[in-house]
mmCIF entry with sequence, helices, sheets and N, C-alpha, C, O atoms, coordinates in Angstrom:
data_MODEL
# 
_entry.id   MODEL 
# 
_entity.id                         1 
_entity.type                       polymer 
_entity.pdbx_number_of_molecules   1 
# 
_entity_poly.entity_id                      1 
_entity_poly.type                           'polypeptide(L)' 
_entity_poly.nstd_linkage                   no 
_entity_poly.nstd_monomer                   no 
_entity_poly.pdbx_seq_one_letter_code       MVFKKETKDNELYVYMNGKLIYKKWLNTGESKVFDLIAYDKYTLKSINEKE 
_entity_poly.pdbx_seq_one_letter_code_can   MVFKKETKDNELYVYMNGKLIYKKWLNTGESKVFDLIAYDKYTLKSINEKE 
_entity_poly.pdbx_strand_id                 A 
# 
loop_
_entity_poly_seq.entity_id 
_entity_poly_seq.num 
_entity_poly_seq.mon_id 
_entity_poly_seq.hetero 
1 1  MET n 
1 2  VAL n 
1 3  PHE n 
1 4  LYS n 
1 5  LYS n 
1 6  GLU n 
1 7  THR n 
1 8  LYS n 
1 9  ASP n 
1 10 ASN n 
1 11 GLU n 
1 12 LEU n 
1 13 TYR n 
1 14 VAL n 
1 15 TYR n 
1 16 MET n 
1 17 ASN n 
1 18 GLY n 
1 19 LYS n 
1 20 LEU n 
1 21 ILE n 
1 22 TYR n 
1 23 LYS n 
1 24 LYS n 
1 25 TRP n 
1 26 LEU n 
1 27 ASN n 
1 28 THR n 
1 29 GLY n 
1 30 GLU n 
1 31 SER n 
1 32 LYS n 
1 33 VAL n 
1 34 PHE n 
1 35 ASP n 
1 36 LEU n 
1 37 ILE n 
1 38 ALA n 
1 39 TYR n 
1 40 ASP n 
1 41 LYS n 
1 42 TYR n 
1 43 THR n 
1 44 LEU n 
1 45 LYS n 
1 46 SER n 
1 47 ILE n 
1 48 ASN n 
1 49 GLU n 
1 50 LYS n 
1 51 GLU n 
# 
_struct_asym.id          A 
_struct_asym.entity_id   1 
# 
_struct_sheet.id               AA1 
_struct_sheet.type             ? 
_struct_sheet.number_strands   4 
_struct_sheet.details          ? 
# 
loop_
_struct_sheet_order.sheet_id 
_struct_sheet_order.range_id_1 
_struct_sheet_order.range_id_2 
_struct_sheet_order.offset 
_struct_sheet_order.sense 
AA1 1 2 ? anti-parallel 
AA1 2 3 ? anti-parallel 
AA1 3 4 ? anti-parallel 
# 
loop_
_struct_sheet_range.sheet_id 
_struct_sheet_range.id 
_struct_sheet_range.beg_label_comp_id 
_struct_sheet_range.beg_label_asym_id 
_struct_sheet_range.beg_label_seq_id 
_struct_sheet_range.pdbx_beg_PDB_ins_code 
_struct_sheet_range.end_label_comp_id 
_struct_sheet_range.end_label_asym_id 
_struct_sheet_range.end_label_seq_id 
_struct_sheet_range.pdbx_end_PDB_ins_code 
_struct_sheet_range.beg_auth_comp_id 
_struct_sheet_range.beg_auth_asym_id 
_struct_sheet_range.beg_auth_seq_id 
_struct_sheet_range.end_auth_comp_id 
_struct_sheet_range.end_auth_asym_id 
_struct_sheet_range.end_auth_seq_id 
AA1 1 PHE A 3  ? LYS A 8  ? PHE A 3  LYS A 8  
AA1 2 GLU A 11 ? MET A 16 ? GLU A 11 MET A 16 
AA1 3 LYS A 19 ? TRP A 25 ? LYS A 19 TRP A 25 
AA1 4 SER A 31 ? VAL A 33 ? SER A 31 VAL A 33 
# 
loop_
_atom_site.group_PDB 
_atom_site.id 
_atom_site.type_symbol 
_atom_site.label_atom_id 
_atom_site.label_alt_id 
_atom_site.label_comp_id 
_atom_site.label_asym_id 
_atom_site.label_entity_id 
_atom_site.label_seq_id 
_atom_site.pdbx_PDB_ins_code 
_atom_site.Cartn_x 
_atom_site.Cartn_y 
_atom_site.Cartn_z 
_atom_site.occupancy 
_atom_site.B_iso_or_equiv 
_atom_site.pdbx_formal_charge 
_atom_site.auth_seq_id 
_atom_site.auth_comp_id 
_atom_site.auth_asym_id 
_atom_site.auth_atom_id 
_atom_site.pdbx_PDB_model_num 
ATOM 1   N N  . MET A 1 1  ? 8.336  32.607 -41.734 1.00 0.00 ? 1  MET A N  1 
ATOM 2   C CA . MET A 1 1  ? 9.774  32.497 -41.969 1.00 0.00 ? 1  MET A CA 1 
ATOM 3   C C  . MET A 1 1  ? 10.519 33.222 -40.865 1.00 0.00 ? 1  MET A C  1 
ATOM 4   O O  . MET A 1 1  ? 10.173 34.344 -40.493 1.00 0.00 ? 1  MET A O  1 
ATOM 5   N N  . VAL A 1 2  ? 11.528 32.578 -40.356 1.00 0.00 ? 2  VAL A N  1 
ATOM 6   C CA . VAL A 1 2  ? 12.358 33.153 -39.301 1.00 0.00 ? 2  VAL A CA 1 
ATOM 7   C C  . VAL A 1 2  ? 13.727 33.430 -39.887 1.00 0.00 ? 2  VAL A C  1 
ATOM 8   O O  . VAL A 1 2  ? 14.393 32.518 -40.378 1.00 0.00 ? 2  VAL A O  1 
ATOM 9   N N  . PHE A 1 3  ? 14.153 34.691 -39.840 1.00 0.00 ? 3  PHE A N  1 
ATOM 10  C CA . PHE A 1 3  ? 15.478 35.092 -40.301 1.00 0.00 ? 3  PHE A CA 1 
ATOM 11  C C  . PHE A 1 3  ? 16.356 35.348 -39.101 1.00 0.00 ? 3  PHE A C  1 
ATOM 12  O O  . PHE A 1 3  ? 15.923 35.949 -38.117 1.00 0.00 ? 3  PHE A O  1 
ATOM 13  N N  . LYS A 1 4  ? 17.603 34.887 -39.184 1.00 0.00 ? 4  LYS A N  1 
ATOM 14  C CA . LYS A 1 4  ? 18.578 35.119 -38.116 1.00 0.00 ? 4  LYS A CA 1 
ATOM 15  C C  . LYS A 1 4  ? 19.854 35.610 -38.760 1.00 0.00 ? 4  LYS A C  1 
ATOM 16  O O  . LYS A 1 4  ? 20.351 34.988 -39.699 1.00 0.00 ? 4  LYS A O  1 
ATOM 17  N N  . LYS A 1 5  ? 20.402 36.729 -38.269 1.00 0.00 ? 5  LYS A N  1 
ATOM 18  C CA . LYS A 1 5  ? 21.653 37.266 -38.749 1.00 0.00 ? 5  LYS A CA 1 
ATOM 19  C C  . LYS A 1 5  ? 22.672 37.175 -37.624 1.00 0.00 ? 5  LYS A C  1 
ATOM 20  O O  . LYS A 1 5  ? 22.369 37.488 -36.472 1.00 0.00 ? 5  LYS A O  1 
ATOM 21  N N  . GLU A 1 6  ? 23.885 36.742 -37.967 1.00 0.00 ? 6  GLU A N  1 
ATOM 22  C CA . GLU A 1 6  ? 24.948 36.730 -36.971 1.00 0.00 ? 6  GLU A CA 1 
ATOM 23  C C  . GLU A 1 6  ? 26.278 37.044 -37.654 1.00 0.00 ? 6  GLU A C  1 
ATOM 24  O O  . GLU A 1 6  ? 26.503 36.712 -38.818 1.00 0.00 ? 6  GLU A O  1 
ATOM 25  N N  . THR A 1 7  ? 27.146 37.693 -36.887 1.00 0.00 ? 7  THR A N  1 
ATOM 26  C CA . THR A 1 7  ? 28.475 38.067 -37.371 1.00 0.00 ? 7  THR A CA 1 
ATOM 27  C C  . THR A 1 7  ? 29.519 37.328 -36.584 1.00 0.00 ? 7  THR A C  1 
ATOM 28  O O  . THR A 1 7  ? 29.519 37.359 -35.353 1.00 0.00 ? 7  THR A O  1 
ATOM 29  N N  . LYS A 1 8  ? 30.429 36.649 -37.302 1.00 0.00 ? 8  LYS A N  1 
ATOM 30  C CA . LYS A 1 8  ? 31.534 35.920 -36.663 1.00 0.00 ? 8  LYS A CA 1 
ATOM 31  C C  . LYS A 1 8  ? 32.787 36.163 -37.487 1.00 0.00 ? 8  LYS A C  1 
ATOM 32  O O  . LYS A 1 8  ? 32.792 35.966 -38.702 1.00 0.00 ? 8  LYS A O  1 
ATOM 33  N N  . ASP A 1 9  ? 33.847 36.592 -36.816 1.00 0.00 ? 9  ASP A N  1 
ATOM 34  C CA . ASP A 1 9  ? 35.168 36.728 -37.486 1.00 0.00 ? 9  ASP A CA 1 
ATOM 35  C C  . ASP A 1 9  ? 35.085 37.477 -38.795 1.00 0.00 ? 9  ASP A C  1 
ATOM 36  O O  . ASP A 1 9  ? 35.588 36.998 -39.811 1.00 0.00 ? 9  ASP A O  1 
ATOM 37  N N  . ASN A 1 10 ? 34.453 38.657 -38.796 1.00 0.00 ? 10 ASN A N  1 
ATOM 38  C CA . ASN A 1 10 ? 34.360 39.513 -39.966 1.00 0.00 ? 10 ASN A CA 1 
ATOM 39  C C  . ASN A 1 10 ? 33.549 38.878 -41.107 1.00 0.00 ? 10 ASN A C  1 
ATOM 40  O O  . ASN A 1 10 ? 33.765 39.192 -42.278 1.00 0.00 ? 10 ASN A O  1 
ATOM 41  N N  . GLU A 1 11 ? 32.641 38.007 -40.765 1.00 0.00 ? 11 GLU A N  1 
ATOM 42  C CA . GLU A 1 11 ? 31.748 37.383 -41.743 1.00 0.00 ? 11 GLU A CA 1 
ATOM 43  C C  . GLU A 1 11 ? 30.310 37.505 -41.279 1.00 0.00 ? 11 GLU A C  1 
ATOM 44  O O  . GLU A 1 11 ? 30.012 37.283 -40.105 1.00 0.00 ? 11 GLU A O  1 
ATOM 45  N N  . LEU A 1 12 ? 29.424 37.854 -42.185 1.00 0.00 ? 12 LEU A N  1 
ATOM 46  C CA . LEU A 1 12 ? 28.005 37.971 -41.883 1.00 0.00 ? 12 LEU A CA 1 
ATOM 47  C C  . LEU A 1 12 ? 27.290 36.728 -42.434 1.00 0.00 ? 12 LEU A C  1 
ATOM 48  O O  . LEU A 1 12 ? 27.429 36.389 -43.610 1.00 0.00 ? 12 LEU A O  1 
ATOM 49  N N  . TYR A 1 13 ? 26.528 36.060 -41.567 1.00 0.00 ? 13 TYR A N  1 
ATOM 50  C CA . TYR A 1 13 ? 25.764 34.870 -41.948 1.00 0.00 ? 13 TYR A CA 1 
ATOM 51  C C  . TYR A 1 13 ? 24.277 35.197 -41.798 1.00 0.00 ? 13 TYR A C  1 
ATOM 52  O O  . TYR A 1 13 ? 23.871 35.811 -40.811 1.00 0.00 ? 13 TYR A O  1 
ATOM 53  N N  . VAL A 1 14 ? 23.468 34.787 -42.773 1.00 0.00 ? 14 VAL A N  1 
ATOM 54  C CA . VAL A 1 14 ? 22.021 34.940 -42.672 1.00 0.00 ? 14 VAL A CA 1 
ATOM 55  C C  . VAL A 1 14 ? 21.390 33.571 -42.851 1.00 0.00 ? 14 VAL A C  1 
ATOM 56  O O  . VAL A 1 14 ? 21.651 32.863 -43.824 1.00 0.00 ? 14 VAL A O  1 
ATOM 57  N N  . TYR A 1 15 ? 20.553 33.219 -41.888 1.00 0.00 ? 15 TYR A N  1 
ATOM 58  C CA . TYR A 1 15 ? 19.869 31.937 -41.868 1.00 0.00 ? 15 TYR A CA 1 
ATOM 59  C C  . TYR A 1 15 ? 18.377 32.170 -42.027 1.00 0.00 ? 15 TYR A C  1 
ATOM 60  O O  . TYR A 1 15 ? 17.843 33.140 -41.490 1.00 0.00 ? 15 TYR A O  1 
ATOM 61  N N  . MET A 1 16 ? 17.704 31.302 -42.750 1.00 0.00 ? 16 MET A N  1 
ATOM 62  C CA . MET A 1 16 ? 16.245 31.306 -42.836 1.00 0.00 ? 16 MET A CA 1 
ATOM 63  C C  . MET A 1 16 ? 15.772 29.949 -42.390 1.00 0.00 ? 16 MET A C  1 
ATOM 64  O O  . MET A 1 16 ? 16.110 28.930 -42.993 1.00 0.00 ? 16 MET A O  1 
ATOM 65  N N  . ASN A 1 17 ? 14.977 29.936 -41.316 1.00 0.00 ? 17 ASN A N  1 
ATOM 66  C CA . ASN A 1 17 ? 14.470 28.700 -40.714 1.00 0.00 ? 17 ASN A CA 1 
ATOM 67  C C  . ASN A 1 17 ? 15.614 27.727 -40.410 1.00 0.00 ? 17 ASN A C  1 
ATOM 68  O O  . ASN A 1 17 ? 15.471 26.520 -40.607 1.00 0.00 ? 17 ASN A O  1 
ATOM 69  N N  . GLY A 1 18 ? 16.747 28.248 -39.933 1.00 0.00 ? 18 GLY A N  1 
ATOM 70  C CA . GLY A 1 18 ? 17.879 27.396 -39.546 1.00 0.00 ? 18 GLY A CA 1 
ATOM 71  C C  . GLY A 1 18 ? 18.791 26.987 -40.685 1.00 0.00 ? 18 GLY A C  1 
ATOM 72  O O  . GLY A 1 18 ? 19.782 26.297 -40.444 1.00 0.00 ? 18 GLY A O  1 
ATOM 73  N N  . LYS A 1 19 ? 18.498 27.385 -41.925 1.00 0.00 ? 19 LYS A N  1 
ATOM 74  C CA . LYS A 1 19 ? 19.307 27.008 -43.079 1.00 0.00 ? 19 LYS A CA 1 
ATOM 75  C C  . LYS A 1 19 ? 20.089 28.222 -43.575 1.00 0.00 ? 19 LYS A C  1 
ATOM 76  O O  . LYS A 1 19 ? 19.519 29.296 -43.771 1.00 0.00 ? 19 LYS A O  1 
ATOM 77  N N  . LEU A 1 20 ? 21.390 28.047 -43.775 1.00 0.00 ? 20 LEU A N  1 
ATOM 78  C CA . LEU A 1 20 ? 22.231 29.134 -44.281 1.00 0.00 ? 20 LEU A CA 1 
ATOM 79  C C  . LEU A 1 20 ? 21.820 29.489 -45.685 1.00 0.00 ? 20 LEU A C  1 
ATOM 80  O O  . LEU A 1 20 ? 21.796 28.631 -46.568 1.00 0.00 ? 20 LEU A O  1 
ATOM 81  N N  . ILE A 1 21 ? 21.487 30.784 -45.905 1.00 0.00 ? 21 ILE A N  1 
ATOM 82  C CA . ILE A 1 21 ? 21.080 31.219 -47.257 1.00 0.00 ? 21 ILE A CA 1 
ATOM 83  C C  . ILE A 1 21 ? 22.027 32.282 -47.831 1.00 0.00 ? 21 ILE A C  1 
ATOM 84  O O  . ILE A 1 21 ? 22.046 32.490 -49.044 1.00 0.00 ? 21 ILE A O  1 
ATOM 85  N N  . TYR A 1 22 ? 22.813 32.960 -46.978 1.00 0.00 ? 22 TYR A N  1 
ATOM 86  C CA . TYR A 1 22 ? 23.639 34.058 -47.461 1.00 0.00 ? 22 TYR A CA 1 
ATOM 87  C C  . TYR A 1 22 ? 24.852 34.229 -46.555 1.00 0.00 ? 22 TYR A C  1 
ATOM 88  O O  . TYR A 1 22 ? 24.752 34.112 -45.334 1.00 0.00 ? 22 TYR A O  1 
ATOM 89  N N  . LYS A 1 23 ? 26.001 34.507 -47.173 1.00 0.00 ? 23 LYS A N  1 
ATOM 90  C CA . LYS A 1 23 ? 27.228 34.780 -46.434 1.00 0.00 ? 23 LYS A CA 1 
ATOM 91  C C  . LYS A 1 23 ? 27.939 35.949 -47.092 1.00 0.00 ? 23 LYS A C  1 
ATOM 92  O O  . LYS A 1 23 ? 28.031 36.018 -48.318 1.00 0.00 ? 23 LYS A O  1 
ATOM 93  N N  . LYS A 1 24 ? 28.450 36.884 -46.262 1.00 0.00 ? 24 LYS A N  1 
ATOM 94  C CA . LYS A 1 24 ? 29.187 38.036 -46.778 1.00 0.00 ? 24 LYS A CA 1 
ATOM 95  C C  . LYS A 1 24 ? 30.442 38.226 -45.966 1.00 0.00 ? 24 LYS A C  1 
ATOM 96  O O  . LYS A 1 24 ? 30.395 38.203 -44.737 1.00 0.00 ? 24 LYS A O  1 
ATOM 97  N N  . TRP A 1 25 ? 31.571 38.415 -46.634 1.00 0.00 ? 25 TRP A N  1 
ATOM 98  C CA . TRP A 1 25 ? 32.826 38.734 -45.996 1.00 0.00 ? 25 TRP A CA 1 
ATOM 99  C C  . TRP A 1 25 ? 32.891 40.251 -45.892 1.00 0.00 ? 25 TRP A C  1 
ATOM 100 O O  . TRP A 1 25 ? 32.963 40.947 -46.905 1.00 0.00 ? 25 TRP A O  1 
ATOM 101 N N  . LEU A 1 26 ? 32.867 40.763 -44.659 1.00 0.00 ? 26 LEU A N  1 
ATOM 102 C CA . LEU A 1 26 ? 32.776 42.203 -44.437 1.00 0.00 ? 26 LEU A CA 1 
ATOM 103 C C  . LEU A 1 26 ? 34.036 42.942 -44.797 1.00 0.00 ? 26 LEU A C  1 
ATOM 104 O O  . LEU A 1 26 ? 33.958 44.113 -45.169 1.00 0.00 ? 26 LEU A O  1 
ATOM 105 N N  . ASN A 1 27 ? 35.186 42.329 -44.707 1.00 0.00 ? 27 ASN A N  1 
ATOM 106 C CA . ASN A 1 27 ? 36.447 43.041 -45.009 1.00 0.00 ? 27 ASN A CA 1 
ATOM 107 C C  . ASN A 1 27 ? 36.666 43.205 -46.511 1.00 0.00 ? 27 ASN A C  1 
ATOM 108 O O  . ASN A 1 27 ? 37.326 44.159 -46.923 1.00 0.00 ? 27 ASN A O  1 
ATOM 109 N N  . THR A 1 28 ? 36.136 42.307 -47.340 1.00 0.00 ? 28 THR A N  1 
ATOM 110 C CA . THR A 1 28 ? 36.315 42.427 -48.793 1.00 0.00 ? 28 THR A CA 1 
ATOM 111 C C  . THR A 1 28 ? 35.042 42.848 -49.520 1.00 0.00 ? 28 THR A C  1 
ATOM 112 O O  . THR A 1 28 ? 35.112 43.341 -50.646 1.00 0.00 ? 28 THR A O  1 
ATOM 113 N N  . GLY A 1 29 ? 33.890 42.665 -48.900 1.00 0.00 ? 29 GLY A N  1 
ATOM 114 C CA . GLY A 1 29 ? 32.630 42.998 -49.547 1.00 0.00 ? 29 GLY A CA 1 
ATOM 115 C C  . GLY A 1 29 ? 32.086 41.911 -50.442 1.00 0.00 ? 29 GLY A C  1 
ATOM 116 O O  . GLY A 1 29 ? 31.017 42.072 -51.032 1.00 0.00 ? 29 GLY A O  1 
ATOM 117 N N  . GLU A 1 30 ? 32.811 40.790 -50.557 1.00 0.00 ? 30 GLU A N  1 
ATOM 118 C CA . GLU A 1 30 ? 32.357 39.676 -51.371 1.00 0.00 ? 30 GLU A CA 1 
ATOM 119 C C  . GLU A 1 30 ? 31.211 38.961 -50.650 1.00 0.00 ? 30 GLU A C  1 
ATOM 120 O O  . GLU A 1 30 ? 31.143 38.961 -49.421 1.00 0.00 ? 30 GLU A O  1 
ATOM 121 N N  . SER A 1 31 ? 30.308 38.347 -51.437 1.00 0.00 ? 31 SER A N  1 
ATOM 122 C CA . SER A 1 31 ? 29.214 37.620 -50.823 1.00 0.00 ? 31 SER A CA 1 
ATOM 123 C C  . SER A 1 31 ? 28.885 36.371 -51.628 1.00 0.00 ? 31 SER A C  1 
ATOM 124 O O  . SER A 1 31 ? 29.295 36.224 -52.779 1.00 0.00 ? 31 SER A O  1 
ATOM 125 N N  . LYS A 1 32 ? 28.145 35.490 -51.003 1.00 0.00 ? 32 LYS A N  1 
ATOM 126 C CA . LYS A 1 32 ? 27.743 34.220 -51.617 1.00 0.00 ? 32 LYS A CA 1 
ATOM 127 C C  . LYS A 1 32 ? 26.302 33.929 -51.217 1.00 0.00 ? 32 LYS A C  1 
ATOM 128 O O  . LYS A 1 32 ? 25.959 33.957 -50.035 1.00 0.00 ? 32 LYS A O  1 
ATOM 129 N N  . VAL A 1 33 ? 25.467 33.652 -52.204 1.00 0.00 ? 33 VAL A N  1 
ATOM 130 C CA . VAL A 1 33 ? 24.076 33.266 -51.939 1.00 0.00 ? 33 VAL A CA 1 
ATOM 131 C C  . VAL A 1 33 ? 23.987 31.767 -52.077 1.00 0.00 ? 33 VAL A C  1 
ATOM 132 O O  . VAL A 1 33 ? 24.378 31.215 -53.105 1.00 0.00 ? 33 VAL A O  1 
ATOM 133 N N  . PHE A 1 34 ? 23.480 31.098 -51.058 1.00 0.00 ? 34 PHE A N  1 
ATOM 134 C CA . PHE A 1 34 ? 23.394 29.637 -51.044 1.00 0.00 ? 34 PHE A CA 1 
ATOM 135 C C  . PHE A 1 34 ? 22.035 29.134 -51.477 1.00 0.00 ? 34 PHE A C  1 
ATOM 136 O O  . PHE A 1 34 ? 21.930 28.001 -51.945 1.00 0.00 ? 34 PHE A O  1 
ATOM 137 N N  . ASP A 1 35 ? 20.980 29.941 -51.336 1.00 0.00 ? 35 ASP A N  1 
ATOM 138 C CA . ASP A 1 35 ? 19.636 29.514 -51.694 1.00 0.00 ? 35 ASP A CA 1 
ATOM 139 C C  . ASP A 1 35 ? 18.995 30.632 -52.502 1.00 0.00 ? 35 ASP A C  1 
ATOM 140 O O  . ASP A 1 35 ? 18.501 31.611 -51.942 1.00 0.00 ? 35 ASP A O  1 
ATOM 141 N N  . LEU A 1 36 ? 19.005 30.480 -53.834 1.00 0.00 ? 36 LEU A N  1 
ATOM 142 C CA . LEU A 1 36 ? 18.481 31.536 -54.710 1.00 0.00 ? 36 LEU A CA 1 
ATOM 143 C C  . LEU A 1 36 ? 16.991 31.753 -54.555 1.00 0.00 ? 36 LEU A C  1 
ATOM 144 O O  . LEU A 1 36 ? 16.515 32.874 -54.738 1.00 0.00 ? 36 LEU A O  1 
ATOM 145 N N  . ILE A 1 37 ? 16.247 30.720 -54.225 1.00 0.00 ? 37 ILE A N  1 
ATOM 146 C CA . ILE A 1 37 ? 14.804 30.864 -54.085 1.00 0.00 ? 37 ILE A CA 1 
ATOM 147 C C  . ILE A 1 37 ? 14.470 31.668 -52.831 1.00 0.00 ? 37 ILE A C  1 
ATOM 148 O O  . ILE A 1 37 ? 13.517 32.448 -52.824 1.00 0.00 ? 37 ILE A O  1 
ATOM 149 N N  . ALA A 1 38 ? 15.254 31.479 -51.774 1.00 0.00 ? 38 ALA A N  1 
ATOM 150 C CA . ALA A 1 38 ? 15.003 32.215 -50.525 1.00 0.00 ? 38 ALA A CA 1 
ATOM 151 C C  . ALA A 1 38 ? 15.450 33.660 -50.634 1.00 0.00 ? 38 ALA A C  1 
ATOM 152 O O  . ALA A 1 38 ? 14.913 34.518 -49.934 1.00 0.00 ? 38 ALA A O  1 
ATOM 153 N N  . TYR A 1 39 ? 16.411 33.951 -51.487 1.00 0.00 ? 39 TYR A N  1 
ATOM 154 C CA . TYR A 1 39 ? 16.968 35.315 -51.577 1.00 0.00 ? 39 TYR A CA 1 
ATOM 155 C C  . TYR A 1 39 ? 16.968 35.748 -53.046 1.00 0.00 ? 39 TYR A C  1 
ATOM 156 O O  . TYR A 1 39 ? 17.980 35.608 -53.733 1.00 0.00 ? 39 TYR A O  1 
ATOM 157 N N  . ASP A 1 40 ? 15.853 36.265 -53.522 1.00 0.00 ? 40 ASP A N  1 
ATOM 158 C CA . ASP A 1 40 ? 15.779 36.763 -54.877 1.00 0.00 ? 40 ASP A CA 1 
ATOM 159 C C  . ASP A 1 40 ? 15.143 38.156 -54.869 1.00 0.00 ? 40 ASP A C  1 
ATOM 160 O O  . ASP A 1 40 ? 14.980 38.743 -53.798 1.00 0.00 ? 40 ASP A O  1 
ATOM 161 N N  . LYS A 1 41 ? 14.785 38.692 -56.022 1.00 0.00 ? 41 LYS A N  1 
ATOM 162 C CA . LYS A 1 41 ? 14.259 40.055 -56.068 1.00 0.00 ? 41 LYS A CA 1 
ATOM 163 C C  . LYS A 1 41 ? 12.888 40.210 -55.419 1.00 0.00 ? 41 LYS A C  1 
ATOM 164 O O  . LYS A 1 41 ? 12.435 41.335 -55.208 1.00 0.00 ? 41 LYS A O  1 
ATOM 165 N N  . TYR A 1 42 ? 12.218 39.103 -55.099 1.00 0.00 ? 42 TYR A N  1 
ATOM 166 C CA . TYR A 1 42 ? 10.924 39.167 -54.455 1.00 0.00 ? 42 TYR A CA 1 
ATOM 167 C C  . TYR A 1 42 ? 10.993 38.965 -52.947 1.00 0.00 ? 42 TYR A C  1 
ATOM 168 O O  . TYR A 1 42 ? 9.956  38.910 -52.286 1.00 0.00 ? 42 TYR A O  1 
ATOM 169 N N  . THR A 1 43 ? 12.197 38.854 -52.393 1.00 0.00 ? 43 THR A N  1 
ATOM 170 C CA . THR A 1 43 ? 12.366 38.667 -50.959 1.00 0.00 ? 43 THR A CA 1 
ATOM 171 C C  . THR A 1 43 ? 11.966 39.911 -50.210 1.00 0.00 ? 43 THR A C  1 
ATOM 172 O O  . THR A 1 43 ? 12.341 41.018 -50.598 1.00 0.00 ? 43 THR A O  1 
ATOM 173 N N  . LEU A 1 44 ? 11.214 39.751 -49.150 1.00 0.00 ? 44 LEU A N  1 
ATOM 174 C CA . LEU A 1 44 ? 10.710 40.892 -48.377 1.00 0.00 ? 44 LEU A CA 1 
ATOM 175 C C  . LEU A 1 44 ? 11.689 41.335 -47.288 1.00 0.00 ? 44 LEU A C  1 
ATOM 176 O O  . LEU A 1 44 ? 11.480 42.376 -46.666 1.00 0.00 ? 44 LEU A O  1 
ATOM 177 N N  . LYS A 1 45 ? 12.728 40.580 -47.053 1.00 0.00 ? 45 LYS A N  1 
ATOM 178 C CA . LYS A 1 45 ? 13.698 40.875 -45.991 1.00 0.00 ? 45 LYS A CA 1 
ATOM 179 C C  . LYS A 1 45 ? 14.943 41.514 -46.601 1.00 0.00 ? 45 LYS A C  1 
ATOM 180 O O  . LYS A 1 45 ? 15.516 40.988 -47.555 1.00 0.00 ? 45 LYS A O  1 
ATOM 181 N N  . SER A 1 46 ? 15.356 42.650 -46.042 1.00 0.00 ? 46 SER A N  1 
ATOM 182 C CA . SER A 1 46 ? 16.573 43.308 -46.481 1.00 0.00 ? 46 SER A CA 1 
ATOM 183 C C  . SER A 1 46 ? 17.736 42.822 -45.643 1.00 0.00 ? 46 SER A C  1 
ATOM 184 O O  . SER A 1 46 ? 17.615 42.711 -44.423 1.00 0.00 ? 46 SER A O  1 
ATOM 185 N N  . ILE A 1 47 ? 18.853 42.533 -46.272 1.00 0.00 ? 47 ILE A N  1 
ATOM 186 C CA . ILE A 1 47 ? 20.013 41.996 -45.560 1.00 0.00 ? 47 ILE A CA 1 
ATOM 187 C C  . ILE A 1 47 ? 21.108 43.062 -45.525 1.00 0.00 ? 47 ILE A C  1 
ATOM 188 O O  . ILE A 1 47 ? 21.643 43.445 -46.565 1.00 0.00 ? 47 ILE A O  1 
ATOM 189 N N  . ASN A 1 48 ? 21.433 43.531 -44.333 1.00 0.00 ? 48 ASN A N  1 
ATOM 190 C CA . ASN A 1 48 ? 22.483 44.517 -44.126 1.00 0.00 ? 48 ASN A CA 1 
ATOM 191 C C  . ASN A 1 48 ? 23.376 44.042 -43.008 1.00 0.00 ? 48 ASN A C  1 
ATOM 192 O O  . ASN A 1 48 ? 22.935 43.277 -42.151 1.00 0.00 ? 48 ASN A O  1 
ATOM 193 N N  . GLU A 1 49 ? 24.635 44.482 -42.994 1.00 0.00 ? 49 GLU A N  1 
ATOM 194 C CA . GLU A 1 49 ? 25.477 44.123 -41.881 1.00 0.00 ? 49 GLU A CA 1 
ATOM 195 C C  . GLU A 1 49 ? 25.229 45.018 -40.689 1.00 0.00 ? 49 GLU A C  1 
ATOM 196 O O  . GLU A 1 49 ? 25.630 44.670 -39.578 1.00 0.00 ? 49 GLU A O  1 
ATOM 197 N N  . LYS A 1 50 ? 24.580 46.163 -40.873 1.00 0.00 ? 50 LYS A N  1 
ATOM 198 C CA . LYS A 1 50 ? 24.279 47.067 -39.755 1.00 0.00 ? 50 LYS A CA 1 
ATOM 199 C C  . LYS A 1 50 ? 22.853 46.850 -39.337 1.00 0.00 ? 50 LYS A C  1 
ATOM 200 O O  . LYS A 1 50 ? 21.980 46.676 -40.187 1.00 0.00 ? 50 LYS A O  1 
ATOM 201 N N  . GLU A 1 51 ? 22.591 46.857 -38.042 1.00 0.00 ? 51 GLU A N  1 
ATOM 202 C CA . GLU A 1 51 ? 21.225 46.696 -37.525 1.00 0.00 ? 51 GLU A CA 1 
ATOM 203 C C  . GLU A 1 51 ? 20.498 48.005 -37.564 1.00 0.00 ? 51 GLU A C  1 
ATOM 204 O O  . GLU A 1 51 ? 19.334 48.076 -37.171 1.00 0.00 ? 51 GLU A O  1 
# 
């Protein structure tokens, strides 16, 4: 699995194998999970806005 994180216009995007799985608005702290199977309590990858 390949994870890619990128920040654009105060938004954090996380992609897994080229598919968007998570989005977070950094100014409000709100987030949206697009793929529950890819991002659940058993996921081995931690998602943070700081590297």
